[in-house]
C-alpha positions in Angstrom: 48.4 -46.3 -63.6 46.5 -43.1 -64.5 45.1 -40.3 -62.5 42.1 -38.2 -63.5 43.6 -34.9 -62.4 45.9 -33.5 -65.1 49.4 -32.7 -64.1 49.6 -29.0 -63.0 51.7 -26.7 -65.1 52.9 -24.7 -62.1 56.7 -24.9 -61.5 57.4 -25.2 -57.8 60.7 -25.0 -56.0 61.7 -28.0 -53.8 60.9 -26.0 -50.7 57.4 -25.1 -52.1 56.8 -28.7 -52.9 57.8 -29.8 -49.4 55.5 -27.1 -47.9 52.6 -28.3 -50.0 53.3 -31.9 -49.2 53.3 -31.2 -45.4 50.1 -29.1 -45.7 48.3 -31.9 -47.6 49.5 -34.7 -45.4 49.0 -32.8 -42.1 45.5 -31.8 -43.1 44.7 -35.4 -44.1 45.8 -36.5 -40.7 44.3 -33.8 -38.4 41.6 -32.1 -40.5 43.0 -28.8 -39.1 44.4 -25.9 -41.1 48.2 -25.7 -41.1 49.8 -22.5 -39.9 53.1 -21.1 -41.0 54.3 -21.3 -37.4 53.9 -25.1 -37.3 56.2 -25.4 -40.3 59.0 -23.2 -39.1 60.8 -26.0 -37.1 60.7 -28.3 -40.1 62.5 -25.9 -42.4 64.5 -24.0 -39.7 63.5 -20.6 -41.0 61.4 -17.7 -39.9 57.6 -17.7 -39.9 57.8 -14.7 -42.4 59.7 -16.9 -44.9 57.1 -19.6 -44.6 54.3 -17.1 -45.0 55.8 -15.8 -48.2 56.1 -19.3 -49.6 52.5 -20.1 -48.6 51.4 -16.9 -50.3 53.0 -18.1 -53.5 51.2 -21.4 -53.2 47.9 -19.6 -52.5 48.4 -17.4 -55.6 48.9 -20.6 -57.6 45.6 -21.9 -56.3 47.2 -24.9 -54.6 46.2 -24.0 -51.0 43.5 -21.8 -49.6 42.8 -19.9 -46.4 40.4 -21.5 -44.0 37.6 -19.1 -43.1 38.0 -19.6 -39.3 41.7 -19.7 -39.1 44.9 -18.1 -40.3 46.1 -21.6 -41.4 45.9 -23.0 -44.9 44.3 -26.1 -46.3 44.9 -27.8 -49.7 42.6 -26.8 -52.6 41.2 -29.3 -55.1 44.0 -28.2 -57.5 46.5 -28.6 -54.6 45.4 -32.2 -54.0 45.7 -32.9 -57.7 49.2 -31.4 -57.8 50.2 -33.5 -54.8 48.8 -36.7 -56.3 50.4 -36.2 -59.7 53.8 -34.7 -58.7 54.6 -35.3 -55.0 52.8 -38.3 -53.6 55.0 -41.3 -53.0 53.8 -44.9 -53.2 52.9 -46.3 -49.7 53.8 -49.8 -48.7 51.1 -51.8 -47.0 51.7 -52.5 -43.3 52.1 -56.1 -42.2 48.7 -55.9 -40.4 46.9 -54.7 -43.5 48.5 -57.4 -45.6 47.7 -60.1 -43.1 44.0 -59.2 -42.9 43.7 -59.3 -46.7 45.7 -62.5 -47.0 43.2 -64.3 -44.8 40.7 -63.8 -47.7 43.1 -64.5 -50.6 44.3 -67.7 -49.0 40.9 -69.0 -48.2 40.5 -71.7 -50.9 36.8 -72.3 -50.0 35.8 -68.8 -51.2 34.6 -68.2 -54.8 35.8 -65.2 -56.8 32.8 -63.0 -56.0 33.2 -63.6 -52.3 36.9 -62.9 -52.5 36.3 -59.5 -54.2 33.5 -58.5 -51.8 35.2 -59.6 -48.6 38.5 -58.0 -49.5 36.7 -54.7 -50.2 34.9 -55.0 -46.9 38.2 -55.3 -45.2 39.5 -52.1 -47.0 36.4 -50.3 -45.8 37.0 -51.4 -42.3 40.7 -50.5 -42.4 40.2 -47.0 -43.8 36.8 -46.0 -42.5 35.8 -45.2 -46.1 33.1 -46.6 -48.3 33.8 -49.5 -50.7 32.0 -50.3 -53.9 32.1 -53.4 -56.0 30.6 -53.2 -59.5 30.4 -56.6 -61.2 31.5 -59.0 -61.8 29.7 -59.0 -65.1 30.9 -60.9 -68.1 32.0 -59.4 -71.5 31.0 -62.5 -73.4 28.2 -64.3 -71.3 25.8 -66.1 -73.6 22.4 -67.4 -72.8 22.4 -71.1 -71.9 18.8 -71.5 -70.6 15.8 -69.6 -69.3 13.4 -71.0 -66.7 10.2 -69.5 -65.2 8.4 -70.2 -62.0 4.8 -68.8 -62.0 3.9 -67.2 -58.7 0.4 -66.2 -59.7 -1.4 -65.0 -62.8 0.5 -61.7 -62.9 3.9 -62.7 -61.4 6.7 -64.9 -62.6 10.2 -65.5 -61.4 12.4 -65.7 -64.4 15.8 -67.5 -64.0 18.5 -66.8 -66.6 21.5 -69.2 -66.8 24.6 -68.3 -68.8 27.2 -70.5 -70.5 29.7 -69.4 -67.8 27.5 -70.7 -65.0 26.0 -67.4 -63.8 22.5 -67.6 -62.5 20.3 -64.5 -62.2 16.7 -64.3 -61.2 14.1 -61.6 -61.5 10.5 -61.1 -60.4 8.5 -60.2 -63.5 5.2 -58.5 -63.3 2.8 -59.2 -66.2 0.1 -56.6 -66.8 -2.6 -59.0 -67.9 -3.3 -62.3 -66.1 -1.8 -65.2 -68.0 -1.9 -69.0 -67.6 1.1 -71.0 -66.7 0.8 -72.8 -70.0 1.2 -69.5 -71.9 4.3 -68.7 -69.8 5.8 -72.1 -70.6 5.2 -71.7 -74.3 7.0 -68.4 -74.3 9.9 -69.9 -72.3 10.2 -72.8 -74.7 10.3 -70.5 -77.7 12.9 -68.3 -76.1 15.1 -71.3 -75.3 14.7 -72.7 -78.8 15.4 -69.4 -80.6 17.9 -67.4 -78.6 20.1 -69.9 -76.6 23.7 -69.0 -77.4 23.0 -65.3 -77.9 25.2 -62.9 -76.0 23.2 -61.5 -73.1 23.9 -57.9 -74.3 22.2 -58.7 -77.6 19.1 -60.6 -76.4 16.8 -57.5 -76.1 17.6 -56.5 -79.7 17.0 -60.1 -81.0 13.8 -60.3 -79.1 12.5 -57.1 -80.7 13.6 -57.8 -84.2 13.3 -61.6 -84.6 11.5 -63.3 -81.8 8.4 -61.1 -81.2 6.7 -62.0 -84.5 7.2 -65.7 -83.8 5.9 -65.5 -80.3 2.8 -63.8 -81.7 2.0 -66.8 -83.8 2.0 -69.3 -80.9 1.1 -67.4 -77.7 -2.3 -65.8 -77.3 -1.3 -63.2 -74.7 2.1 -62.6 -76.4 2.1 -58.9 -76.0 2.0 -58.9 -72.2 4.5 -61.7 -71.9 6.8 -60.3 -74.5 6.9 -56.9 -72.8 7.6 -58.5 -69.5 10.5 -60.6 -70.7 11.9 -57.9 -72.9 12.1 -55.6 -69.8 13.7 -58.5 -67.7 16.4 -59.2 -70.3 17.2 -55.5 -70.6 17.6 -55.4 -66.8 19.8 -58.5 -66.9 22.2 -57.1 -69.5 22.5 -53.7 -67.7 22.4 -54.9 -64.1 25.9 -55.1 -62.9 25.9 -56.4 -59.3 26.5 -53.6 -56.8 27.9 -54.1 -53.4 28.4 -51.1 -51.1 30.1 -51.5 -47.8 30.5 -48.8 -45.1 28.2 -46.2 -46.6 27.6 -45.0 -43.0 31.3 -44.3 -42.7 30.7 -41.0 -44.3 28.9 -40.0 -41.1 32.2 -40.4 -39.2 34.1 -37.8 -41.2 34.2 -34.3 -39.7 33.5 -32.7 -43.1 30.1 -34.2 -43.2 28.2 -32.9 -40.2 25.6 -31.1 -42.2 22.5 -33.3 -42.4 21.5 -32.0 -45.8 24.9 -32.9 -47.3 24.8 -36.3 -45.6 21.4 -37.0 -47.0 22.5 -36.0 -50.5 25.5 -38.3 -50.5 23.6 -41.3 -49.0 20.9 -40.7 -51.6 23.6 -41.1 -54.3 24.7 -44.4 -52.8 21.1 -45.6 -53.3 21.0 -44.5 -56.9 22.0 -47.6 -58.9 22.3 -45.7 -62.2 24.6 -43.2 -60.6 26.7 -45.9 -59.0 26.9 -47.9 -62.3 28.3 -44.8 -64.0 31.5 -45.3 -61.9 32.2 -48.3 -64.0 32.0 -46.6 -67.4 35.2 -44.7 -67.7 38.9 -45.2 -67.7 41.6 -47.9 -67.4 44.2 -48.5 -64.8 43.7 -46.7 -61.4 41.8 -43.5 -61.5 41.7 -40.8 -58.8 38.9 -38.2 -58.7 39.2 -35.3 -56.3 36.3 -33.2 -55.1 34.1 -32.0 -58.0 35.7 -34.5 -60.3 34.1 -37.3 -58.4 30.5 -36.0 -59.1 29.5 -37.1 -55.6 30.3 -33.9 -53.8 33.0 -31.3 -53.8 34.3 -32.7 -50.4 34.5 -36.3 -51.7 37.4 -38.2 -53.2 37.1 -41.4 -55.3 39.7 -44.0 -56.3 38.7 -46.8 -58.6 40.2 -49.5 -60.7 38.9 -52.3 -62.9 39.7 -56.0 -62.7 39.5 -58.8 -65.3 39.6 -62.6 -64.5 39.0 -65.0 -67.4 36.5 -62.8 -69.1 34.9 -61.6 -65.9 35.2 -57.8 -65.6 34.2 -55.4 -62.9 35.2 -52.3 -60.9 36.3 -51.8 -57.3 36.2 -48.3 -55.8 36.8 -46.5 -52.5 34.9 -43.3 -51.7 36.0 -41.0 -48.8 36.5 -37.4 -47.9 38.4 -35.2 -50.3 41.3 -35.3 -47.8 41.4 -39.2 -47.9 44.7 -40.9 -47.5 45.2 -41.4 -51.3 48.6 -43.1 -51.1 47.3 -45.8 -48.7 44.1 -46.4 -50.5 46.0 -46.6 -53.8 48.3 -49.3 -52.3 45.3 -51.3 -50.9 43.4 -51.2 -54.3 46.6 -52.2 -56.2 47.1 -55.1 -53.8 43.5 -56.3 -54.1 43.5 -56.0 -57.9 46.8 -58.0 -58.2 45.6 -60.8 -56.0 42.2 -61.0 -57.7 43.7 -61.2 -61.2 46.6 -63.6 -60.3 44.6 -65.9 -57.9 43.2 -69.2 -58.7 39.6 -68.9 -57.6 36.4 -70.7 -58.4 34.2 -68.2 -60.3 31.0 -69.6 -58.8 27.8 -67.8 -59.3 
């Protein structure tokens, strides 16, 4: 397991750690700044003593003063210190486990359905947003290409891989072409590049196939460009499933319409969402500005691999998200996905 935030170098006393722990966990629960007075009973000491300890934590940059209150809230650095040095693993409740087990024990579901439905349940349980990226295959090879002409300018291309995945894409062809020309192109592609890894098809089309297509197909330029773009999209287009994007609206931090619009716009940006998949191993936690979504957002992600199928599952919530619970939920889903016996399906 790995966290994005580096371990803080600050050395805290046990009482300071406990104060920081209580401030973080109370703020996660109530979204209200924590006052020194509210901590006195816990530590059985004076408010002045607690204020002094809080002042030390503030000087270290671990907590900060809320602008409308005398209480303190965790800073981004404070959350990172808590995650790396204080946070304890949380066990799933029986209710959480039962809801997820209904998915993992459903033998009629294929792998993709198990992944998506389990993340939908996490989104429902936490009121956060869940994202599934994938599953894509590290070693999918082209098995067959088919094309269904819609009209002279549009074709539906169907790509079938050796692992049984089927993808389809609507292709726009700049110049009108006949169905015969489309079929010639498909026949050549099937003859020349079947067995090629999906990720290498675009390069092979450019370097090896284009000159051959030019010899046999009159309108090769328009057809070649269309299929080249389609294959590039196929190799880059990890499936994206986002559940609970509107949950962000339920969080008290996000009442500003401009901020809401900015975050929802990022959910709609496929390239931005795909970038979540590109880094790190294990489980990664990104707090605030580290998430690149927004300074008030937290992100937890992990990858999964099942028989060559790889992908990423992630949860996005407020910066004060319940990190220990989400961590436990993601670990549980990852374990069940990777150890389960599921039909990969399409």
